Each structure stands twice: as C-alpha cells, then as structure tokens.
N, C-alpha and C positions, 0 to 999 in steps of 0.2 A: 772494358778495367785499367784499372789503376796498372801503372808499373813500379812496384816493389823493388829495391835492393836493401840486405843483409845484410849485416858484413857478420860472418858468423867467426866469434870467439872461442878461444879452449873454455871449454865445458867448464872447467874448476875456478874458472873466475868470476862464471856467470854468475846474477843474485835471483836469488824467486823470487819471482810474478808472482800474488797471492792472488785467490777470484778475487780479491773487493778490498778495499781501501776506504774511510769514510774521507770526507773533499776539507780541506778548510777552509774559505775563501780569503784569513786573511786578514777581518774585517769585524772577528768573533769576541777579538779582545777588549778593543776597543769597543764597544757592544755592554762585556761586561762591565768593565773599567765607567762604565757611564751610570750604570747598573747600581757599582759600586757607592757614586758618588750623590744618587738617588736617595739610598737605604731602603730602598721598598723590593723585598724579598719573594714578597709571597706569591699568587696567582691572582689573576685579572687584572695586575701590573697594563703599563705603559706599551710596554709588551707588544703583552701577550694581547693585548688590544690589538694592535697593529701588525700584528696575524693572524687572527681570526678573519680581516682584514684581507688580505691578501691571500690570501686562501678561498673566503668565497667570492675576492673577485677569480678568482682558475678556476673555481669549481663555479658558473655561472650569474653569482652574482646575488640573486635573488633570494634568496637561502639568510638562514643566521647559523653561525658557525662557532662553537667551542675547543677549543683548542685541550687535548687531555694530555695525561702521562703516557699513552701510548696507542696506538691502534686499537689492540686484545680491548683497552680498557671505553673505549668508545664504542665499540663492539659490545658488550656489555651494561653497555647506557642503552639501545638500542634493543638487545632483552625486554630491559624494565619497562621502560616506552611503550614497547610494546603490549605490555602487564601480560606476558607470556606467564602460564600454568601446570601443571603434572600434566604429561596427555596433550600438548598439544603440539600439533608438527612443523615441523620447518624445512624446507628443502633447501639443498645446497651441489652443491659439485665435492664432491670427494677427493678432486685435485685442489688440493687448498691445505692450508698454515691448519695448523687445531685451532687456534683462538676462532676462527669462524664457529668451527662447532661450542667447544666450549663453553663460548658468551650463553648459546642455548639451555645448553645442559647443567649449565648454572642453576634453569628456573627450573627448570626440572621436560622440558621440550625433549620430545622423542624429535634426531631427524631424521629426515629423509635425502638418504644421496641420491641425486641424481649425475650422468654419465658427463661423458665432457664429450664437444668437437672433435676429430683426428686431424683436423686444421690449425685452427685459435686457438683448440685447446678448455674452450670456456665452455661454461652446460650448452648443454647439445638442447635446444630450444624447443626443437620439435618433438620433445620425452616428453617436456612441460604438463599435457594435461592430466597423462597418464601414470602421473603418481600424487595430483591433489588427492586429496577426501576432506572431507566436510572439517576436520581437521586442520588441516592445514591454513596453520597464519601469516609467515612469513614466505618468499621467496625469497631465499639471499644468493645474487647474481658477485662472483669474482673473475675482474675482468686484469685476463693473466698476462704480468708480461706488458701490463698496461691497455690491451688491445681488446675494445670495448667487446661486448655478448653485444649480439641483435638486440637490444630495450624494447625496438620499435613491436616487436612480437613476444614478447617477457614484459613487457607495458601492458600489453593489450589482452592478456590471458589473465593476469593479474589481477585488471580493473575486468572483466568476467566474472572473475569465482570472489571477488570481493575480497581478495586475497595483498599484502603487503609488496614492495618492494622493497630491500636496503640492499642500496650497494657497495658491498666491500674491495674499495675505492685504494689499494697500499701498492697497488703496484703502476697507480697509471693519473695520479699528476699530471699534468698538463694534456693529457688526451685527450682525445672528442671521437661521439659517431655519430657521425651526419653532420657533423659540424657544431657538435652542444657541447659541451666539455665533457668529460663521466664525470661520476659524484654528484651530477644535477638530474637524473633520471629516476633516482628513490625519492621515495617516502623522509628517508635516513642516509644516509652515506659516511664511510670511514676512511677519512686517511691514515696513515703511518707515518712516523718521522723519524725512526729506525736507525742507525747507520748502514745499510746496508740498502736504502733506497737514496734517491735522485738527489731528494734534498733531507736533510737530515740534523735532528739534535745530539744523537746518540741513541737516546729514547725518545720517541713522542705522538703524538695521535690528534684526532681532531676527528671530531661530529659535525655532520652537513647536516641542517636541519629542514629540510623541501618544502616538507609539510607544516607550517601554521599552527596547528594546532599542539604540536607536539613544546613549541620555543618552551612557555614560563615550567615547563614543568622539568622540560633537562636541565635546565639551571640550578635546580632543587636536587636533583637525581645529582646532579655534577659537585654539590657544594652541601655532601652529607647529609639528604633531610633538609635540610631547613633554606630560611625567603635569605638570606642572608644578602643574595648581593639584591636585592631591592630592597633592605634596611640601609644598607649603604646609598640606594639611591633617592635613596626617604619617598619613597611610595606606604613603606611598616615605617609604625615609632618604633618596635624591636624585634630580632629576629626571633623564630623558632623551631621546634622541630616538626615538619607539617609533609614528608612524606618519607619513602625509602631512598634510602641514599649511600655514595660513599662520599671516597676522596680522588673527584676522579681531577682534581683540576692543577696542571702542571705550574711549579715554579717560574717565575718571573722571570730567572735566572736559566733556565729551560728557552722561556722565550727568547729571551734575548737571542743567542742563540743563535734558535731556527730562523731570526730577523736577517742577520747576516745572512743565513744562508737565502732565504725569501728570495731576498734585493737580488741577488748575481745570480737566477732563476736562469736570466736568456745567454748569458756567461757558462754556467754547470750544463744547456744544454743543446749548445752548439758543439761542445767537446763530442757528449754520449754519443750526436748526430755521427759524428766524425765519428768514433771506435766503432762504432753501430755498423755505418758503412762501410770501411775496408772490412771487416769481417765478412758482409753480404755482397763487397764485387769478388774482393780478392778468394773468397774458399768456391764462386760457384761451380767448377769446374771440379776443381774434387769431389764437392762433396756429387755433383753428378755421377763421375769413376767410381767412388766408394758407396754408397747409393745413402748417402747422405744427406739428411730435410732440413732448409736453414726458415729458419721462423718464415709465420704466413698472417700480414695481416691487406684482409678484402679493404679497394679502394677506401669507400666510405670511413674506415678506423684513421685514424689521425692518433701513433700511435708513440710514446715520449721516450723511446731507449733506454726503454728500464733497462732490462737484458736483450742477450745474445745468447742464444742457444741454437742445437744442434740433436737430430731425430738420428742416432743410432738405427743398422740395418736390426740389434738384436741385443739384448741382458752383451750377451761373448764379446761382442763386437766392441760395444758400449762399459765393460770393464777394461777390455784390452787400451781401447784411445784411452783414459784417464790415468795406466798405467804410465803411457807412451807420453804423457805430459808430463808428469808428475817426477818424470826417467827427467825428466830432459830441466827440472826444476821451475815446472809451470800449473799453480794447481786448477782442476776443473773439476768439476762439482752434479753431481744432480738434483731431485729437487724428492717435489713431497711424497711421503708412502702413500698409498692411497690409505683415506681415511676408512673410509666400508668395511675395508678386513683385517683391520688394524684390531689389538682386543680392548678397544674401549668400543670404535665405532661398531661393533659388533654387540655391541652390550646396548648399546642406545639409540640403537641405530639399524636400518636395515634399506638394503638398495645393492642391484647386481652392475656390476659400473667396469666392461670388457673394456674398455677401449682406452680407461682410467689407467687398469694394470697395465694392456701393451706399452703405455705413453710411460710411464711411471720406470719401469722397467730399462727405457733408449734415449730419455732426455738427458744431454748433458750441457751445463756450460762452461761457458768461454766466461776469463781474466774483463771484468769492463766499467771502469773507474777512473770518474776527471786526470789522476796521478799518473793513465799511467802513458809513458811516454809512447811518443813513435819509434824508438828504435825499439824498444820491448811489444809493442804493437806486432814490428811485423818481425817477430825476435818469437811469439804464437804465432801468426800466420804459417810461418816456415815450418814450424811444430807440426805444427796440424798441419801440414803435406806432406810432409817428412813418411804420416804415415796410412800404410797399406792395411783396407777390413777386407 
C-alpha cells in the first residue's frame, strides 16, 4: 500500500471536487486556429480523416471508421445498417444508457433485456442462448467501465445462430480482451467522445465497421442517404438521394478538437491509471472492513481506466455514503437505472434482471478526471476512509 499524507484544512476553505471535469490538452486552440486559416469547417475535412485513422488504429486497424456527431447517432446507424423492422428483436443488457436501446426502438424493434454478471457487470453470456428466438437479429454488448465482455463465447453463440454482434464501446477505447482491442469483435462497434469520456470533444462519436459489407452503405447513410462522398472522390458524376439516412457527420471543428485529444492519449491514460490505482490500493482495507466491493477486471482484460466504482452492501448504505461525501464537498454518483423496469422499457422490451436491479441500487462512482490534483485525490481517499458502514 502507498503511504499517503493528507493535511486537513478548515472545511470552509475546501473547494468542491466534482465527479467529472473535461480535460483539455492545451493543443485544441492551436488546431482550431489551423482550421480557421484553412477555411474548411464542414465534415470529412482533414481533421476528420486524421481522427478516423487514429481511431481505426486503436480499434484493431483492420476496419473502416466514420466519425459521427455522437455515440447515440453511431448506434442509430447500426440499426439502419442491420435493416431492422418492426417485430425484430435485439438482445442487450438492461444496465446501460438509454441510447443503446433507443437506437433500435426507433426502427420498431423489440428489446430483449439480458441480466449482467455480478463481477464485471457485463452482459451474462451464460444466459444468452435462452434469450434467442427466431426474431433475434442482433446482440448488443456493452463493455462496462471498459472491461471487456466474454467475447469468445458471445461471438460463438452469435455465429451459431446467424446473429450480428454490435459493440457499444462507449467506455472501452484503449481496452482489450485477450490482447485484442475492444471495438474489433463485433460486425460494427460504436465509440463515444462525450465530455465524460477519457478522450472527448464535448459531443462526438464514431462508427467502427469491421464487416466490410457495410462500408459503402454506412458512408451513404451518414451523408443524408446520398452518394456525396463518392461524388467528391470522382466515382460518380453527380450525387443523388440513393438510400435512407440522416446528418450524422460532425463538423471538422469538432474533429480538430478531438484530434488534439487523440494525440495525447498516452498522457491522458497514464494519469487516469494513476488515479484509478490510487483508489484501488488505498481503499482495499477500508472496503474489506465496510463490506464495499471494488471493481473487478479479469486477468485477460486490459481496462482503460474509464471509471472507478464501488458496490455498497445495500441501497441505504450507498445513500448515506453519497451524502457523507457531499457533506465534504465531494460529488460521488450512482449510475444506470435499469432499463427493463423503466416506463419505456416495460413498453418496448421484456426481461427479468435481478442482478441488474441489485447492482443498480448499490453502485457508486468516484471522481476520476485528469485534472484531479494529487491533494484532491488524497482528500477523496481520506473522506471515504472516514465513512463507516
């Protein structure tokens, strides 16, 4: 265990420690000035292409990447590419953000909610076979906290049943499963660059296409259903409306901002690993004494230090813990409310998920952002240590 020293300060002088604070590398403004000088601001400019290349590299390289306006829009594109229709079924965890489900509900699909494992909080692969019906068109996996799902078993089940796998990799950039990058397993994967993520541009996302049969159509869908990109490459003499689609292409302004972040990925990751590891090491004894569980990551998974969460013994203890931290001007938060028993989830989906309900009541997330100073990090640790379950 590390030996930490935190010097108490008069509580009236303490600054508030937020749960998240978007990180700036300091290079964003330089690239935005370059963009200003070039005078090209719409999508698919030089910075969009550079971002696509770097994201491709970090998700295995043997794919095509299309930057999008958000991970939500990338997920919506997967539903269009799968050509889902009313009555089709999509399996996904209930413990996820609403965008994962909304993307498929918008196409008329029914959601089949699967329960999660109690250790990694990922979709329980042992229950998948029982959820599959002749109407199942896709399995959507969510790599919670950037810890990989059991992709060997999941992809084998999907292949046996002729079902596509989609990776919601919003948490998982720079993570891997058995040495292979997350985002490289599904036919399609999606990424998020929301300001709460390790790499961010305020709002942004990406579509990662690992199945080349989707390449051409994805480009068309992203360009409002037109073959505009082919026109600019000289492949057609004029561009026309050829398919359904929408405006999923971000401005090159966002891409320039994002490129500055992607260039600094090693520095960003190193700081996040330090913060995560400090929590892990310094809270071990306290967690054991107070019946809290720290996050679990299997040896065959390399995680990207996206978040540090703990599982309280029960809802009442978690509520007291959050208030205890708030009283010390430190914001800790819970996470997903289960989708399966939400009003919309009950309307468009089905599934029994007792583990999800239990985890949702107990999970609490700690502040983790690059600008969290060492003194504030130690202050969070000491505040936690002063809580007694």
